[in-house]
C-alpha positions as CSV (number, residue, x, y, z in Angstrom):
1,M,76.4,-1.1,-25.0
2,A,77.1,-4.9,-25.4
3,Q,80.8,-4.1,-25.9
4,E,80.6,-1.9,-22.8
5,S,78.7,-4.3,-20.5
6,G,79.4,-7.6,-22.1
7,R,75.8,-8.2,-22.7
8,L,72.6,-6.5,-24.0
9,E,69.0,-7.8,-23.6
10,D,66.1,-5.8,-25.2
11,E,62.5,-6.3,-26.5
12,G,61.1,-4.3,-29.4
13,W,59.7,-4.1,-33.0
14,R,62.0,-5.7,-35.7
15,V,61.3,-5.8,-39.5
16,R,61.5,-8.9,-41.7
17,K,62.7,-9.2,-45.2
18,D,59.2,-8.5,-46.4
19,G,58.9,-5.5,-44.5
20,S,56.5,-6.9,-42.0
21,R,57.1,-6.2,-38.3
22,F,57.5,-8.7,-35.6
23,W,58.0,-8.2,-31.8
24,A,61.6,-9.5,-31.0
25,H,63.3,-10.5,-27.7
26,V,67.1,-9.9,-28.5
27,V,70.2,-10.9,-26.5
28,I,73.5,-9.5,-27.9
29,T,76.7,-10.8,-26.3
30,A,80.3,-9.4,-26.9
31,L,82.8,-12.0,-27.9
32,A,86.5,-11.6,-26.9
33,D,89.6,-13.7,-27.5
34,E,92.1,-15.0,-25.0
35,S,93.9,-11.5,-24.8
36,G,90.5,-9.7,-24.2
37,A,90.3,-8.2,-27.7
38,L,86.9,-7.8,-29.2
39,R,86.3,-10.6,-31.8
40,G,82.5,-10.0,-32.6
41,F,79.0,-10.5,-31.2
42,S,76.6,-13.4,-31.0
43,K,72.9,-12.4,-31.3
44,I,70.0,-14.6,-30.3
45,T,66.6,-13.2,-31.5
46,R,63.3,-14.8,-30.3
47,D,60.0,-13.8,-32.0
48,L,57.5,-12.8,-29.1
49,T,54.8,-11.5,-31.5
50,E,52.0,-14.0,-30.6
51,R,53.0,-13.9,-26.8
52,R,53.2,-10.2,-26.8
53,R,49.4,-10.3,-28.7
54,Q,48.2,-12.5,-26.0
55,R,49.6,-10.5,-23.2
56,E,47.9,-7.4,-25.0
57,I,44.6,-9.1,-25.3
58,L,44.8,-10.1,-21.6
59,R,45.7,-6.5,-20.6
60,Q,42.6,-5.1,-22.5
61,S,40.5,-7.6,-21.1
62,E,41.6,-6.8,-17.6
63,E,41.3,-3.1,-18.4
64,R,37.7,-3.5,-19.6
65,F,36.8,-5.4,-16.5
66,R,38.3,-2.8,-14.5
67,V,36.4,-0.2,-16.2
68,L,33.4,-2.4,-15.8
69,V,33.7,-2.9,-12.0
70,D,34.5,0.6,-11.6
71,G,31.3,1.8,-13.5
72,L,29.1,-0.2,-11.4
73,K,27.8,2.4,-9.1
74,D,25.1,0.5,-7.5
75,Y,27.5,-2.4,-6.4
76,A,30.4,-2.1,-4.0
77,I,32.9,-4.6,-5.6
78,F,36.3,-4.7,-4.0
79,M,39.0,-7.4,-3.1
80,L,40.6,-8.5,0.3
81,D,43.9,-10.1,0.8
82,T,44.1,-13.4,2.7
83,D,43.9,-11.5,6.2
84,G,40.6,-9.5,5.1
85,R,42.5,-6.0,4.1
86,V,40.9,-4.2,1.3
87,T,43.1,-4.2,-1.9
88,S,40.9,-2.8,-4.7
89,W,38.0,-0.4,-4.5
90,N,35.4,0.5,-7.2
91,S,33.2,3.6,-7.5
92,G,30.1,1.7,-6.2
93,A,32.1,1.2,-3.0
94,R,33.0,4.8,-2.9
95,R,29.3,5.8,-3.2
96,I,27.9,3.2,-0.8
97,T,30.3,3.3,2.1
98,G,31.7,7.0,1.6
99,Y,35.3,6.0,1.8
100,Q,37.7,7.1,-1.0
101,A,40.2,4.3,-2.3
102,E,43.3,5.9,-0.6
103,E,41.4,6.0,2.7
104,I,40.2,2.4,2.7
105,R,43.0,0.5,1.0
106,E,45.1,-1.9,3.5
107,R,42.4,-1.4,6.3
108,H,40.5,-4.4,7.5
109,F,37.2,-4.7,6.0
110,G,35.5,-5.1,9.8
111,V,35.4,-1.3,9.7
112,F,31.9,-1.7,7.8
113,Y,30.6,-3.7,10.7
114,P,28.8,-2.3,13.9
115,Q,30.7,-2.7,17.1
116,A,28.1,-5.5,18.3
117,A,29.0,-7.6,15.1
118,I,32.8,-7.0,15.5
119,D,32.4,-8.2,19.3
120,R,31.0,-11.5,18.0
121,K,34.0,-11.7,15.4
122,L,31.4,-11.8,12.6
123,P,34.0,-10.5,10.0
124,E,36.3,-13.5,10.8
125,Q,33.4,-15.9,10.8
126,E,32.4,-14.7,7.4
127,L,35.9,-15.4,6.0
128,A,35.9,-18.8,7.5
129,M,32.6,-19.7,6.0
130,A,33.4,-18.6,2.7
131,R,36.7,-20.6,2.6
132,E,34.7,-23.5,4.0
133,H,31.7,-23.5,1.6
134,G,33.2,-21.8,-1.4
135,R,31.0,-18.8,-1.0
136,F,29.2,-16.7,1.6
137,E,25.9,-14.6,1.4
138,D,24.3,-12.6,4.1
139,E,22.0,-9.5,4.9
140,G,22.5,-7.2,7.7
141,A,23.5,-3.7,8.9
142,R,26.8,-2.3,7.8
143,L,28.3,1.0,8.6
144,R,29.1,3.9,6.2
145,K,32.3,6.3,6.9
146,D,30.0,8.7,8.6
147,G,28.7,6.1,11.0
148,A,25.4,5.9,9.2
149,T,23.8,2.3,9.2
150,F,22.6,0.8,5.8
151,W,21.1,-2.5,5.1
152,A,23.4,-4.6,3.0
153,N,23.4,-7.9,0.9
154,V,26.9,-9.2,1.0
155,V,28.3,-11.8,-1.2
156,M,31.8,-12.9,-0.5
157,S,33.8,-15.7,-2.8
158,P,37.5,-16.8,-1.9
159,L,39.9,-16.7,-4.9
160,Y,42.7,-19.3,-5.4
161,D,45.6,-19.7,-7.8
162,Q,46.5,-22.5,-10.0
163,E,48.2,-24.3,-7.2
164,G,45.1,-24.0,-5.0
165,M,46.7,-21.5,-2.8
166,L,44.4,-18.8,-1.2
167,M,45.0,-15.3,-2.9
168,G,42.3,-13.4,-1.1
169,Y,38.5,-12.7,-1.4
170,A,36.0,-11.1,-3.9
171,N,33.3,-8.9,-2.1
172,V,30.1,-7.6,-3.7
173,I,27.9,-5.6,-1.4
174,R,24.3,-4.1,-2.6
175,D,22.6,-1.3,-0.6
176,L,19.2,-2.6,0.2
177,T,18.1,0.4,2.5
178,D,15.6,1.6,0.3
179,R,13.9,-1.9,-0.2
180,K,14.2,-2.7,3.2
181,R,12.3,0.7,4.0
182,A,9.7,-0.1,1.5
183,E,9.1,-3.7,2.9
184,S,8.9,-2.2,6.4
185,L,6.3,0.3,5.0
186,E,4.4,-2.4,3.2
187,Q,4.4,-4.5,6.6
188,A,3.2,-1.7,8.5
189,E,0.4,-1.0,6.2
190,R,-0.6,-4.5,6.3
191,H,-0.7,-4.2,10.2
192,T,-2.5,-0.9,10.0
193,S,-5.2,-2.4,7.7
194,A,-5.5,-5.5,9.9
195,F,-6.0,-3.2,12.9
196,L,-8.4,-0.9,11.1
197,A,-10.6,-4.0,10.1
198,M,-10.3,-5.2,13.8
199,L,-11.2,-1.9,15.1
200,A,-14.1,-1.6,12.8
201,H,-15.3,-4.8,13.9
202,E,-14.9,-4.0,17.5
203,L,-16.7,-0.8,17.0
204,R,-19.6,-2.1,14.9
205,N,-20.5,-5.0,17.5
206,P,-21.7,-2.5,19.9
207,L,-23.2,-0.2,17.3
208,A,-25.5,-3.0,16.2
209,P,-27.5,-3.3,19.3
210,I,-27.7,0.5,19.7
211,N,-28.9,0.9,16.1
212,N,-31.5,-2.1,16.6
213,A,-32.7,-0.3,20.0
214,L,-33.1,3.0,18.1
215,H,-35.2,1.2,15.6
216,L,-37.4,-0.4,18.4
217,L,-37.8,3.0,20.0
218,A,-38.7,4.4,16.9
219,L,-41.9,2.1,16.5
220,K,-43.4,4.2,19.5
221,P,-44.3,7.7,19.6
222,P,-42.1,9.8,22.0
223,A,-43.6,10.7,25.2
224,D,-42.6,14.4,24.8
225,A,-40.4,16.9,23.1
226,T,-37.5,16.2,25.1
227,E,-37.5,12.4,24.5
228,K,-38.1,13.1,20.6
229,W,-35.0,15.4,20.7
230,V,-33.0,12.6,22.6
231,R,-34.0,10.2,19.9
232,E,-33.0,12.4,17.1
233,V,-29.6,13.1,18.6
234,L,-28.9,9.4,19.4
235,H,-29.9,8.5,15.5
236,R,-27.7,11.5,14.1
237,Q,-24.5,10.5,16.3
238,T,-24.6,6.8,15.8
239,G,-24.9,7.5,12.0
240,Q,-21.7,9.7,12.3
241,I,-20.0,6.9,14.1
242,T,-20.9,4.4,11.5
243,R,-19.6,7.0,8.8
244,L,-16.3,7.4,10.5
245,I,-15.7,3.6,10.8
246,D,-16.8,3.3,7.0
247,D,-14.3,6.2,6.2
248,L,-11.4,4.4,8.1
249,L,-12.0,1.3,6.1
250,D,-12.3,2.8,2.8
251,V,-8.9,4.5,3.2
252,S,-7.6,1.2,4.0
253,R,-9.2,-0.2,1.0
254,I,-8.2,2.6,-1.4
255,T,-4.5,2.4,-0.3
256,R,-4.6,-1.4,-1.2
257,A,-6.5,-0.8,-4.4
258,A,-9.1,-3.0,-2.9
259,I,-12.3,-0.9,-3.7
260,P,-14.4,-2.2,-6.7
261,L,-16.3,0.3,-8.7
262,N,-19.7,-0.4,-10.3
263,R,-19.6,2.0,-12.9
264,R,-22.3,2.8,-15.2
265,A,-23.6,5.8,-17.4
266,L,-25.1,8.4,-14.9
267,D,-26.5,11.9,-14.9
268,A,-24.1,13.8,-12.5
269,R,-27.1,16.1,-11.8
270,A,-28.9,13.5,-10.2
271,V,-26.0,12.5,-7.9
272,V,-25.6,16.3,-7.1
273,R,-29.3,16.4,-6.0
274,A,-29.0,13.1,-4.0
275,A,-26.0,14.3,-2.2
276,V,-27.5,17.8,-1.4
277,E,-30.7,16.0,0.2
278,E,-28.2,13.6,2.1
279,S,-26.1,16.7,3.4
280,M,-29.1,18.9,4.3
281,Q,-28.9,18.0,8.0
282,W,-25.4,19.5,8.2
283,I,-26.4,22.6,6.2
284,Q,-29.3,23.4,8.2
285,A,-28.0,22.6,11.5
286,R,-25.2,25.3,11.0
287,G,-27.8,27.8,9.5
288,H,-26.1,28.0,6.1
289,E,-27.7,29.3,2.9
290,L,-27.4,26.6,0.2
291,S,-27.4,27.5,-3.6
292,I,-27.4,25.0,-6.4
293,E,-26.8,25.6,-10.0
294,L,-27.3,22.7,-12.5
295,P,-27.8,23.0,-16.3
296,S,-31.0,21.7,-18.1
297,E,-29.1,19.2,-20.0
298,A,-27.7,16.0,-18.7
299,L,-24.1,15.7,-17.5
300,A,-23.3,12.0,-18.4
301,V,-20.4,10.5,-16.7
302,L,-19.1,6.6,-16.2
303,A,-19.2,6.4,-12.5
304,D,-20.2,4.2,-9.4
305,E,-23.0,6.1,-8.2
306,A,-22.7,5.4,-4.5
307,R,-18.9,6.3,-4.5
308,L,-19.6,9.5,-6.7
309,M,-22.3,10.5,-4.1
310,Q,-19.8,9.8,-1.3
311,V,-17.4,12.4,-3.0
312,M,-20.2,15.1,-3.2
313,D,-21.6,14.4,0.2
314,K,-18.2,14.8,1.9
315,L,-17.3,17.9,-0.1
316,L,-20.6,19.4,1.1
317,H,-20.2,18.3,4.5
318,N,-16.6,19.7,4.7
319,A,-17.9,23.2,3.6
320,A,-20.8,23.0,6.2
321,R,-18.3,22.1,8.8
322,Y,-15.5,24.6,8.1
323,T,-17.9,27.6,7.5
324,P,-19.0,29.7,10.7
325,E,-22.8,29.5,11.3
326,G,-25.0,31.4,8.9
327,G,-22.5,31.1,6.1
328,Q,-23.0,30.6,2.4
329,V,-22.4,27.3,0.5
330,S,-22.8,26.5,-3.0
331,I,-22.7,23.6,-5.4
332,T,-22.5,23.9,-9.4
333,A,-22.1,21.6,-12.0
334,R,-21.4,22.1,-15.6
335,R,-19.7,20.6,-18.6
336,E,-16.3,22.1,-20.1
337,R,-15.2,20.4,-23.2
338,D,-14.6,16.6,-22.4
339,E,-15.2,17.0,-18.8
340,V,-17.9,17.4,-16.3
341,L,-16.9,19.8,-13.5
342,V,-18.7,19.9,-9.9
343,C,-17.6,23.0,-7.7
344,V,-18.3,23.1,-4.2
345,K,-17.8,26.6,-2.5
346,D,-18.2,28.2,0.8
347,N,-17.2,31.5,2.4
348,G,-15.7,29.8,5.5
349,V,-12.4,29.7,7.2
350,G,-10.4,29.1,4.2
351,M,-6.9,27.8,3.7
352,D,-3.4,29.2,3.9
353,A,-0.9,28.2,1.5
354,E,0.6,25.4,3.7
355,L,-2.7,23.8,4.3
356,L,-4.0,24.3,0.8
357,H,-0.8,22.3,-0.5
358,S,-1.5,19.3,1.9
359,A,-5.3,19.5,1.9
360,F,-5.7,16.0,0.5
361,D,-3.0,14.4,2.7
362,L,-4.2,11.6,5.1
363,F,-5.1,12.6,8.7
364,K,-4.4,16.4,7.7
365,Q,-6.5,19.1,9.2
366,G,-6.6,22.7,9.5
367,Q,-6.2,24.1,13.1
368,Q,-9.3,23.4,15.3
369,A,-10.7,26.7,16.3
370,E,-13.3,27.3,19.0
371,Q,-15.9,28.0,16.4
372,R,-15.3,24.5,14.9
373,P,-16.0,22.1,17.4
374,Q,-16.5,19.2,15.1
375,G,-12.9,17.5,14.6
376,G,-13.3,14.7,12.4
377,L,-10.3,12.4,11.5
378,G,-9.0,14.3,8.7
379,I,-9.5,11.5,6.1
380,G,-12.4,13.0,4.2
381,L,-10.8,14.8,1.5
382,T,-8.2,11.9,1.1
383,L,-11.1,9.8,0.3
384,V,-12.4,12.4,-2.2
385,Q,-9.2,12.6,-4.0
386,R,-8.7,8.9,-4.1
387,L,-12.3,8.1,-5.1
388,V,-12.1,10.7,-7.9
389,R,-8.7,9.3,-9.1
390,L,-10.3,5.9,-9.3
391,H,-12.8,7.4,-11.7
392,G,-10.0,8.8,-13.9
393,G,-10.6,12.3,-12.7
394,T,-9.1,15.1,-10.5
395,V,-10.0,17.4,-7.7
396,E,-8.4,20.6,-6.9
397,A,-8.6,22.9,-3.9
398,R,-8.5,26.5,-4.0
399,S,-8.6,29.2,-1.3
400,A,-7.5,33.1,-1.3
401,G,-6.3,32.5,2.1
402,L,-7.5,32.3,5.8
403,D,-11.2,33.5,6.4
404,R,-11.7,33.9,2.6
405,G,-13.6,30.7,1.9
406,S,-12.6,27.3,-0.2
407,E,-13.4,25.9,-3.2
408,F,-13.0,22.3,-4.4
409,I,-13.5,21.6,-8.1
410,V,-14.0,17.9,-9.2
411,R,-13.3,17.1,-13.0
412,L,-14.6,13.7,-14.5
413,P,-14.3,12.5,-18.1
414,A,-17.7,13.2,-19.7
415,L,-19.6,10.5,-21.6
416,N,-21.0,11.7,-25.1
417,E,-23.9,9.2,-24.7
418,A,-26.9,10.0,-22.6
419,P,-27.2,8.0,-19.5
420,V,-30.1,5.5,-19.1
421,T,-32.8,6.3,-16.7
422,Q,-33.5,3.3,-14.6
423,A,-37.1,2.6,-14.1
424,A,-38.3,2.7,-10.3
425,A,-38.4,-0.6,-8.7
426,P,-42.1,-1.7,-8.2
427,E,-43.3,-1.4,-4.5
428,R,-42.5,-4.9,-2.9
429,P,-45.4,-6.5,-0.8
430,F,-44.6,-6.9,2.7
431,S,-42.9,-10.0,3.7
432,T,-44.7,-13.2,4.9
433,P,-43.6,-14.2,8.5
434,R,-40.5,-16.1,8.4
435,K,-38.8,-18.8,10.5
436,V,-35.6,-16.9,11.7
437,L,-32.6,-18.1,13.8
438,V,-30.2,-15.4,15.0
439,I,-26.8,-16.7,16.4
440,D,-24.7,-13.8,18.0
441,D,-22.5,-14.0,21.2
442,N,-23.5,-10.3,22.0
443,S,-26.8,-11.0,23.7
444,D,-27.8,-7.1,23.5
445,A,-27.4,-7.3,19.6
446,A,-29.2,-10.6,19.4
447,N,-32.1,-9.7,21.4
448,A,-32.5,-6.3,19.9
449,L,-32.5,-8.0,16.3
450,R,-35.1,-10.7,18.0
451,M,-37.4,-7.8,19.1
452,L,-37.3,-6.0,15.7
453,L,-38.0,-9.1,13.9
454,E,-40.9,-10.3,16.2
455,N,-42.3,-6.9,15.9
456,D,-42.3,-7.3,12.1
457,G,-44.0,-10.4,12.6
458,H,-41.4,-13.1,12.2
459,N,-40.8,-16.2,14.2
460,V,-37.6,-15.9,16.0
461,R,-35.0,-18.0,17.9
462,V,-31.8,-16.8,19.5
463,A,-28.4,-18.7,20.5
464,H,-25.3,-17.2,21.8
465,D,-22.7,-19.6,20.9
466,G,-21.7,-21.7,17.9
467,V,-22.4,-25.2,19.3
468,S,-25.8,-24.5,20.8
469,G,-26.7,-22.4,17.6
470,L,-26.0,-25.3,15.3
471,A,-27.9,-27.7,17.3
472,L,-30.9,-25.2,17.4
473,A,-30.5,-24.7,13.6
474,R,-31.0,-28.6,13.1
475,E,-33.8,-28.8,15.6
476,Y,-35.6,-25.5,14.4
477,R,-34.8,-25.8,10.7
478,P,-35.2,-21.9,10.1
479,E,-35.7,-20.4,6.6
480,Y,-33.2,-17.6,7.6
481,L,-30.0,-17.9,9.8
482,L,-28.6,-14.6,10.9
483,L,-25.1,-15.6,11.9
484,D,-22.2,-13.8,13.3
485,I,-18.8,-15.0,12.5
486,G,-16.5,-14.5,15.6
487,L,-18.5,-16.9,17.8
488,P,-17.2,-19.0,20.9
489,R,-17.0,-22.7,20.6
490,L,-17.6,-22.8,16.9
491,N,-17.2,-20.0,14.4
492,G,-19.6,-18.8,11.8
493,Y,-17.5,-20.3,9.0
494,D,-17.8,-23.7,10.6
495,I,-21.5,-23.4,11.1
496,A,-22.2,-22.4,7.6
497,A,-20.1,-25.4,6.3
498,S,-22.0,-27.7,8.6
499,V,-25.5,-26.1,7.3
500,R,-24.4,-26.5,3.8
501,G,-23.7,-30.2,4.3
502,D,-26.9,-31.0,6.0
503,P,-29.7,-32.1,3.4
504,E,-32.2,-31.1,6.0
505,L,-31.1,-27.2,6.0
506,K,-30.4,-27.1,2.0
507,H,-33.3,-24.5,1.8
508,T,-31.9,-22.3,4.6
509,T,-30.9,-18.9,3.6
510,L,-27.4,-18.1,5.3
511,V,-26.9,-14.4,6.0
512,A,-23.5,-13.3,7.6
513,I,-23.8,-10.3,10.0
514,T,-20.5,-9.3,11.1
515,G,-18.4,-6.4,11.8
516,Y,-15.9,-7.6,9.1
517,G,-16.8,-6.1,5.9
518,Q,-13.8,-5.8,3.6
519,V,-13.5,-7.5,0.2
520,H,-11.6,-10.4,1.2
521,D,-14.2,-11.0,4.1
522,R,-17.0,-11.1,1.9
523,A,-15.1,-13.4,-0.4
524,R,-14.6,-15.9,2.4
525,T,-18.1,-15.8,3.4
526,A,-19.4,-16.5,-0.2
527,A,-16.8,-19.4,-0.4
528,V,-18.2,-21.3,2.5
529,G,-21.7,-21.0,1.4
530,F,-23.4,-17.8,2.8
531,D,-25.9,-16.2,0.7
532,H,-25.6,-12.7,1.8
533,H,-23.1,-10.6,3.8
534,L,-24.3,-7.8,5.9
535,T,-22.1,-5.4,7.9
536,K,-22.8,-4.4,11.3
537,P,-24.7,-2.1,12.3
538,V,-27.3,-3.6,9.8
539,E,-30.0,-1.3,8.5
540,F,-33.3,-3.1,9.4
541,S,-34.7,-2.0,6.1
542,A,-31.8,-4.1,4.3
543,L,-32.9,-7.3,6.3
544,Q,-36.9,-6.4,5.4
545,E,-36.0,-6.2,1.7
546,L,-34.0,-9.4,2.1
547,F,-37.0,-11.3,3.4
548,R,-39.3,-9.7,0.8
549,A,-37.0,-10.8,-2.0
550,K,-37.9,-14.5,-1.3
551,A,-41.7,-13.9,-1.4
């Protein structure tokens, strides 16, 4: 070949004397005399073994990097040329954008931007900022091949050669759509919780004077049967409104895991009996027949008594509401191995398969038929399920179908130790007359509470704003200061701080009476010096007990 063409250049393996191989670059040149006759060949051999090894190392490194980049399916990693056209594409880019490599190569990366961003020349601005600052990072909306929008984190870095000439750009894109959606849901949940707290506060404010007015009415005998019936209706319905408000807040608290449980060893039978007594008004109002089946031995569980009773009460209330008048409702409790089971069963309207599947979903209800005029908010069973879960238990809904009744089975971990029966608290004596100051901008609420307290023998003063209330506190020096939080001119927190800083008022008991009743609200009142936190509408018996406690 050298003789034919005059020169041959080649690379390949060659063998040394000792048999070892080396990679050679060979040039063979044909040598001719003056007449053109071949006289021989010159051969120049260069040992390129080390250079070939380095080149192979580089090739393998590039291959590993390519495999690594292509295997990153959660990141779109691709190269752009100096004009912003795509030159490389990995599997993550395919997954996130929907484009195949052959579809996107040589296309400008502006194809990933919404039209509004293109009109603002955002792609060109990002290239310029990357060149200027050595790096560009941003979050924003980008487009997939099908036109769908996704939320992207974008990092762009310019690449330069050894002479400092721009070679192109490296782009890394993360799809943050799921995270953005989760953040939006969390923000919506925070807004919902704040709205529910405000709603509860605004609803509780008018309930407080209504409740206190009913207490005042109850101190006098009714004039006739009609007035007696009116009082009973008002009392029941204000109680129902209060329960609905509490349910709304409980759902908010449970969603945020903000309900503390005061758990102790209990006998579940006692909780069932108390819940039955609490629910009898609903059972009797609908004319139902109620059967109770409890074992003779104790059913010990570790539970918060008030919350467990809330579970039983809601299940009984639910059974009474969704069973036509004159129906049958039963509640049974027993132990099965390491669990205590409480079952509430009725022969009411039942549930179809779809409703059975979603019975515990928030705000979910069965269709409201004419024979079930009491609607509710659809949060009772959600509360039941979440409260039971907080106790480490489960609740199951069963129904054979529409008009075939329903059964709810609560399972709680059983305790092997017997619950301790708490001794009845000794009867407290009637409280002595107290000096009380009520500060509330709702004059109806303040005056109704004043009349109740005066009827109980206490000396009461009233103020309707923060500034005059604080001035009256310093003049009157009350034993008890019943204080609303959201006051004009000076709020309840500022008043509490001023009272706690006044040596003349160091013996005054501060009681927050407010529509705000969540955990952080109670923590805040305690932090500024309140001794007690009562949520509107306040049961007057709670105030009486508070006054007696200081006897």
